[in-house]
N, C-alpha and C positions, 0 to 999 in steps of 0.2 A: 154417366162417366165412370169407368172403374175405380179410378181413385177416390172417388166419394163413397162407393160401395165398400172398398177395402178400408177406408177410415171409419165407417160405420161399423163394420164387422169387428175391427179391433176395440172401438168404443164400447161395444154391447156383448160381445162374446167374451165369457170369463171361464177360467179353469172351473171344473166341476159342472158346467152346463151340459145336461143331457139332451141329445139331438135326436129327434125321431128319424128313423131311416125311411127313405120313400123316394118317389119319383112323381113328376108331373101327371103321368096317365093313371098310376095305380094309388096315389096317395101314400099314406104311411102304411108300412108293412115291414115285417121283420123286427130284428132286436134294434133298439136305439144304441147309440154309442155315446161316450162321454168326451168332452173336450179336456185334454190334460194340460195344455199350454197354448197361449197366444203370444206370438212375437212380432217383431216389425216385418218380417217376411215368411212367416210360416205359422201354421196351426197344427198343433199335435193332437192326434185323436187316440182314444184308448178303446177299441172295439171289444165288444164281448167275445170271449173265447180265444182272442188273438195272443200269440206269445209275446209280441212286441207292439209298442205303440207305433202309430203310423204318422210320419211328418209330411205334411200337405204344404207345399210352397206356393208363394204368391203366384208363380207362373201357372200353376194347375188351375187356381181360382180365375186368373184372367182368361185362360182358355176356355173355361166354361161360360164366364161372363159374357165373352165375345159372341156366344151363340144363344144367350139366355132366352131372349124373345122367341126366337125360332123353336127352342126346345119347349118353352112354356105354351106356346099358341100356335105352333106350326107343326109341319111334319117331321121334325127332328126327333129321333129316339136317342135313349141313353147310350146304346152302343155306338152311336156316331163319335162319341167323345173318346173312344178306347184309343184311336191314333194320337190323341192330344194329350191325354193323362191317364194314369192308371188308378187315379184317385177320384174319378168322377162320382162314385157313390157318395163319398164324404162331402165333397164340394156341393153337389146338388142338394143334398140334405141340409147342409149349413146355410146355403142361400135361400132355400124355402124357410128355413127357421128365422133367418134375419128378415125376410118379408114379412113374416107374421109378427115378428117382434116390433117391426117399424110401421105396422098398419096395412100391409098389403102389397108394397112395392119396394124395389130396390132403389137407393138413391141414384 
């Protein structure tokens, strides 16, 4: 259930956490990014080389979460998230981090 995952994210993700950048198919690649803030409805990330922090809302996380199983185990590629959110790179990486932090799966 998304609410349990969002609650776990808020309880475990803290400012300063470095998140490896990656995808389900290619694993970790590229530069990691840093979490700048975690709020009730938003996660703010500070990507390397970016001029501004990126504010990723709860709706972006829900959009990816709703397709998480198909993305991780099925035919769905990251580009399929483009119509749903422009922040899929950050959401996917954070959800993968959360899975690892919680022992291998989202709540």
